[in-house]
N, C-alpha and C positions, 0 to 999 in steps of 0.2 A: 514431336513428342506429345504423348497423351497428357491431358490435363488431369489434375487430381479428382478423386471420386466426388468430393464435396462440390466441386465446380460442375461436374457432370450432372449431379442432382439438381443444382441450381439452374442449369441450362434447361433441363426438362421442365422445371416449374416455370421458368421464364416463357417457354413455349406455350404452356397453358395460359399464362397471363396475356401473351401476344394474341392468342386465339380469342380470348374473352374481349380484349381491347378492340380487335377487328370486328367482332360481333356487335359491340356497342356502336362503333363508328358507322357501320353499314346500316344498322337499324335506326339510328337517330338522324343520320345525315344523308344516307344513300351513297356516301363516298367509299370507293373501294381502293385501298392503298395496296398496290401490287407488291411493293417491297415488304409489306407486313404479311400478306397472305400467301405469296408464292413459296417462301421457305416452309411454311406450315404444310402446304399441299405436297411439296417435295418430300418433307419428312414423313408425311402420311403414307406416301407411295414408295419411298426409298427402302433400300435394303439396310437393315440395322446390324452392325457388326460389334455392338457393345459400346460404341462411342456416340454419345448424344451430339457432341460437337460436330463430328463428321456427318452425321445424318442430316443436320440442318445446314451444312456447308460452312460452318464456322460460327463463332459466337457473335460476330458482327451482324449476322442475319437475324439475330434475336435481340438486337439493341432495344427495340421498342418494348419487348416483353421484360427485359432486364430492368429498364427504367420504371415500368409500371410495377414490377415486383418490389423494387426498393421503396417506391412511394406507398404501396399498399402495406408493406411490412412496417415501415417507420411511421407513417401517418395515415392509417386506414380510415379514409373519409368516405369512400364510395361504397355504399351498401349494395348497389346493383352489381358491382364487380365481385364483391364477396359472395353474393348469392350465386352468380354464375360459376365461380370457381368451385364452390361447394357442390353445385349440381353436377359439374363435370367429374369431380372426384368420386361422387356418389354413383354416377352412372358407370364409371369405369369399374368400380367394385362389383356392381350388379352384373355387368357384362361378363366379367371374369368367371362368375359363378354359373353362367348359362352357356354351356359348351355348344349347344346346337346353334344358337344365335352367333356365338363367337366364330364358329365355322362358316356361317353364312357371310359374316363380315369379311373374313379372310378371302373367301371366293370372290366377293364383290370388289375387294381391293385389287385382286389379281386381274380382274376384268378391266378395272380402271387403269392399271399399269399398261395393259395392252392398248387401250384407247390412247393413252398419253404417248406411247411409242408411235402409234399410227399418225396422230396429229402433230407430233414433234414437240409437244409442250404439255406439262401436267395441268396447266390452267386454261386449256381450251374450254369453251363453254359447254361442249358435249361431255367432257370429263367431269366438270363441276356439276353439271346436271345429273350425271350418273351417280356421283358421290352423294349428292343431296338425296336422291331416291334411295340409295343404299342406307343412309341414315334413317329415313322415314320407314323403310321396310324392316329394319333390324333394331336399332337403338330405341326407337319409339315403343318397342314391345317389351323391353326389359326393365324400364323404370319410369318414374314420373316424367311427364312431358316438361321440357324446359320452356318456360313462358318468357319469350323474348320481348322486351319492352322497346318501343321506338315509335316512329311516325308511321301512320297507317299506309301512306303512299309508298314508303320504302319497303315495308314489310310485305305488301301485297304484290310487289314487283317480282315476277317469276325468277329472274336472274339473281336478284338479291336473296330471295328465299332459298334458292339452291346453294348459294355461297354461304349463307348463315348456317345451314345444316352441315355443309362441308367443314366449316370452321369448328363447329361443335364436335364433329367426328375427329378432326385433327387435334382438338383439345383433349379428347378422351385418349387418343394415341399418346399424346405427351404425358398424360396422367399415368399411363401404363409404364412409360419410361421412368418417370419420377419414382414410382413404386419399385421397379426393377433395379434402380440405382440405389435403393435403400431409403427412399423417402417414405413419409407416412404422416398421418395426422398429428401424432405426438411430436414428431420432429419439427413439424411446421409451427406448433405451439411453443415448444420449449427452446428451439434453436433459431428463432426469428432473427436475432442479431447476427449470428454467424452466416445465415443464408443471405442477409442483406449485404454484409461485407463481401461475401463471395460474388454477389451480383455486381457490386460496385467495381470489384477488381476485373470482372469480365467485360465491362462496358468499354467500347472503343474510346480512345482518348477524346475524340470530338463530342462524344455523348456523355462524358463523365458528369455526374451530378455534384453540386457543391457540398 
């Protein structure tokens, strides 16, 4: 049974938060948590039928994003996270207005899907590298560059750099879903408590916050 529209919106926003969390984790520690980034790449390349939950393989795959969403809405202490989320939402709006680049992104994602089918996994290093290049060749042209903060040795690693760009692209995809499900800046400002409650309800029992 399909979950309510408000929970679909919340899951989309949680995917944005999970992407941002993974960006910070890779940039600061070099650690790549597959359970966090795999669902995001699958959602980026998957076929969307109107269900955010189905696209990401279930709410449990966005537990990290849901937890971070609750924390950020109820006790917003991390300015870096706030900045990344604002950047991602801004880039999504700019991309939507640029039909030429939007078409290039769609073509690039289709190529990435073929690569994923060939290698048997969406997170093969060649797929991630291709998605990173897609971000550089398209998103970087439509808006201000996202300045990722972190440790130099992690940021200069080619594999990390490709994954960081892929995660930002996945975050933009999730931002599109948030908007298509009825989300927006005003809703994020004025319905923070409702979104937070929905996020808590969606968390798996083992991940529930006090």
